[in-house]
C-alpha positions as CSV (number, residue, x, y, z in Angstrom):
1,A,5.3,13.6,-17.9
2,A,3.4,12.7,-14.4
3,R,0.6,10.9,-14.8
4,H,-2.4,10.3,-12.0
5,G,-2.5,6.5,-12.7
6,L,-0.7,3.8,-14.1
7,S,-1.8,0.8,-16.3
8,V,-0.1,-2.0,-18.2
9,F,-2.1,-1.6,-21.2
10,G,-1.4,2.2,-21.2
11,E,-5.1,4.0,-21.6
12,L,-6.8,4.7,-18.4
13,K,-10.6,4.6,-17.8
14,Y,-10.7,7.6,-15.1
15,K,-9.4,10.9,-16.6
16,P,-7.3,13.3,-14.2
17,G,-9.8,15.1,-11.6
18,F,-12.3,11.9,-11.3
19,Q,-14.2,12.0,-8.2
20,N,-14.7,8.3,-7.2
21,F,-14.5,5.0,-9.0
22,E,-18.1,4.2,-10.7
23,Y,-18.9,1.2,-8.9
24,V,-19.0,2.9,-5.6
25,N,-22.0,5.2,-4.0
26,P,-19.7,8.3,-2.8
27,E,-22.7,9.1,-0.3
28,A,-22.6,5.9,1.4
29,P,-23.0,5.8,4.8
30,K,-20.5,5.2,7.5
31,G,-21.4,3.2,10.4
32,G,-22.2,-0.4,11.3
33,T,-19.8,-3.9,12.3
34,L,-18.8,-6.3,10.0
35,R,-17.8,-9.8,10.9
36,L,-16.0,-12.1,9.1
37,W,-15.2,-15.6,9.7
38,G,-12.3,-18.1,9.1
39,V,-11.3,-21.7,9.7
40,D,-7.7,-21.1,10.7
41,T,-5.8,-19.5,13.4
42,F,-3.0,-17.1,12.9
43,E,0.3,-16.8,14.4
44,T,1.4,-13.2,13.6
45,L,0.2,-9.8,12.7
46,N,3.3,-9.3,10.6
47,P,2.3,-10.3,6.9
48,F,5.5,-9.6,5.2
49,I,7.7,-12.5,6.2
50,L,7.7,-16.0,5.9
51,K,7.4,-17.4,9.4
52,G,4.2,-17.8,11.2
53,R,0.6,-18.3,9.6
54,K,-0.7,-14.6,9.0
55,E,-4.2,-12.6,9.6
56,G,-5.5,-12.2,6.1
57,W,-6.7,-8.6,6.4
58,N,-3.9,-6.7,5.9
59,G,-5.2,-4.7,3.1
60,L,-7.3,-2.9,5.8
61,I,-4.1,-1.2,7.8
62,F,-1.5,-0.7,5.3
63,D,-1.5,2.0,2.4
64,T,0.2,1.3,-1.0
65,L,1.6,3.4,-3.3
66,M,-1.3,3.4,-5.7
67,A,-4.8,1.6,-5.7
68,A,-6.1,-0.6,-8.2
69,A,-9.6,-0.1,-9.6
70,Q,-11.8,-2.9,-9.8
71,D,-13.8,-2.2,-13.0
72,E,-10.6,-2.2,-15.2
73,P,-7.5,-4.8,-15.9
74,D,-4.4,-3.6,-14.0
75,S,-4.8,-0.1,-13.8
76,F,-3.5,1.8,-10.8
77,Y,-4.3,5.3,-9.5
78,G,-2.8,7.6,-6.8
79,L,-3.0,7.0,-3.2
80,V,0.2,7.5,-0.9
81,A,1.5,8.6,-4.6
82,R,-0.2,11.0,-6.3
83,S,1.2,11.0,-9.3
84,V,3.8,8.5,-11.7
85,E,6.2,8.8,-14.3
86,S,7.8,6.3,-16.5
87,P,9.6,6.5,-19.8
88,R,8.7,4.9,-23.0
89,D,10.8,2.3,-22.6
90,R,10.1,1.9,-18.8
91,S,13.4,1.2,-18.0
92,W,12.3,3.3,-14.5
93,V,9.4,4.3,-12.6
94,A,9.4,7.5,-10.5
95,F,6.6,7.8,-7.6
96,N,5.7,11.3,-6.4
97,L,4.3,11.1,-2.9
98,N,1.0,12.9,-1.6
99,P,2.8,15.4,0.8
100,R,-0.5,14.8,2.9
101,A,0.0,10.7,3.6
102,R,0.9,10.0,7.2
103,F,0.9,7.2,9.4
104,H,-0.9,6.6,12.1
105,D,1.0,8.2,14.5
106,G,0.7,11.9,12.3
107,S,4.6,11.5,11.2
108,P,4.9,11.8,7.3
109,I,5.1,9.2,4.9
110,T,8.5,10.2,2.8
111,A,10.7,8.6,0.3
112,E,13.1,7.2,3.1
113,D,9.9,5.1,4.0
114,V,9.4,3.9,0.4
115,V,12.8,3.1,0.0
116,F,13.4,1.2,3.4
117,T,10.2,-0.5,2.6
118,F,11.6,-2.0,-0.7
119,D,14.9,-2.9,0.6
120,T,13.9,-4.2,3.7
121,L,11.3,-6.6,2.0
122,I,14.2,-7.8,-0.5
123,K,16.7,-8.2,2.0
124,E,14.1,-9.6,5.2
125,G,10.7,-10.3,4.0
126,H,9.0,-13.1,2.5
127,P,10.8,-14.7,-0.7
128,R,7.9,-13.8,-2.9
129,Y,9.2,-10.0,-2.7
130,R,12.8,-11.2,-3.9
131,I,10.6,-12.9,-6.8
132,I,8.4,-10.4,-7.7
133,F,11.2,-7.6,-7.8
134,R,14.1,-9.5,-9.1
135,D,14.5,-6.8,-11.7
136,V,14.2,-3.9,-10.1
137,A,18.2,-2.8,-10.1
138,K,17.7,-0.2,-7.8
139,A,15.5,2.3,-5.5
140,E,16.4,5.7,-4.7
141,A,14.7,8.5,-3.1
142,A,15.3,11.4,-5.1
143,G,13.7,13.9,-3.0
144,P,11.9,14.0,0.4
145,R,8.6,12.9,-1.7
146,R,9.9,11.3,-5.1
147,V,11.0,7.8,-4.8
148,K,12.9,6.3,-8.3
149,F,13.1,2.9,-9.2
150,S,15.5,2.1,-11.8
151,F,15.2,-1.7,-13.8
152,K,17.6,-4.3,-15.2
153,P,17.9,-4.4,-18.9
154,G,15.0,-5.6,-20.7
155,F,11.3,-4.7,-21.2
156,H,9.4,-5.2,-18.0
157,R,5.9,-4.3,-18.8
158,D,4.2,-5.2,-15.8
159,L,6.8,-4.2,-13.2
160,P,6.0,-0.6,-12.5
161,T,2.5,-1.6,-11.6
162,R,3.9,-4.5,-9.6
163,L,5.5,-1.6,-7.7
164,A,2.6,0.5,-7.7
165,T,0.8,-2.2,-4.9
166,L,4.1,-1.7,-2.5
167,P,2.7,-1.3,1.1
168,V,4.6,1.5,2.7
169,L,6.3,0.9,6.1
170,S,7.6,3.0,8.7
171,K,11.2,3.3,8.7
172,S,11.3,5.1,12.2
173,Y,9.6,2.4,13.6
174,Y,11.3,-0.4,12.5
175,G,14.5,1.5,13.8
176,K,13.0,0.4,17.2
177,V,11.0,-2.9,16.2
178,K,12.5,-5.7,14.8
179,F,11.0,-6.6,11.6
180,N,11.7,-10.0,10.5
181,K,9.8,-11.6,13.7
182,T,6.4,-13.3,14.4
183,S,4.1,-10.6,16.5
184,F,1.0,-10.1,17.5
185,N,1.6,-6.5,18.5
186,A,0.2,-4.4,15.6
187,P,2.6,-2.5,13.4
188,L,2.5,1.4,12.8
189,S,0.6,1.7,9.4
190,S,-1.4,4.3,7.5
191,G,-4.6,2.7,5.9
192,P,-8.1,3.1,6.5
193,Y,-8.5,0.9,9.7
194,R,-6.2,0.3,12.7
195,V,-6.0,-3.0,15.0
196,A,-8.1,-2.3,17.9
197,K,-8.4,-5.7,19.7
198,V,-6.5,-8.9,19.1
199,E,-7.2,-12.6,20.5
200,N,-3.9,-14.4,19.9
201,G,-4.9,-16.7,17.1
202,R,-8.4,-16.4,17.3
203,S,-10.0,-12.7,16.4
204,V,-8.8,-9.7,15.4
205,S,-10.6,-6.9,15.4
206,Y,-10.3,-3.5,13.5
207,R,-11.8,-0.1,14.0
208,R,-12.3,2.5,11.6
209,V,-9.3,5.6,11.5
210,K,-11.4,8.7,11.6
211,N,-9.1,11.1,10.8
212,Y,-7.6,9.0,8.2
213,W,-5.7,11.1,5.8
214,A,-6.4,9.5,2.5
215,R,-10.3,9.6,3.0
216,D,-11.4,11.8,0.5
217,L,-9.0,10.8,-2.1
218,P,-11.1,9.7,-5.1
219,V,-9.6,6.3,-4.8
220,N,-11.4,6.0,-1.3
221,R,-14.6,8.1,-1.9
222,G,-17.4,5.9,-1.1
223,R,-15.5,3.0,0.6
224,W,-14.0,1.7,3.7
225,N,-17.9,2.4,5.4
226,F,-18.1,-0.1,8.4
227,D,-16.8,1.2,11.5
228,A,-15.5,-1.7,13.0
């Protein structure tokens, strides 16, 4: 049966219908500017390839299939995927996507985007993806908003939750933009912030997406409060 969350240990702290994580203030005001410093430079806004030193705040702009809870170990709840299914033997996992999920250009996030992301990261991405997902036999779209990952023989306790952290890239966007190259151009993404300004190798400015599709989901309520 489909579940609202996924845990390595089976039990979930937050029950279906929860409103927000306990460690956030759901009424937190929005606004203000957050400035953070770094001691190094960067050579690309593409965090998914081996080449180039990376800018380190990509979690702001890329949504993942599910979002981690910070007050329980290895547990994830619906974000791009609103529910998840896995059999007792964990031989596969299927994510059912939220029909509201959108990229910043308004285009819907589909199962084809998820399969494209997985296949592209394995073939052209940083070698870590081939290591982390080495026991995934196949990724397939089982419908417009359902993606299934089948596993190689063996017991893979952590693999479903590793897949829950998969960022989702736009297949259409990368049909026009080369994936495996360094670039200071901000890629199309779907997260709570978008890149507003880049000083090559010096700084990156982000701005909160006011019409962010997932702003009212339980995993986001009370979070992502600074404007820039």
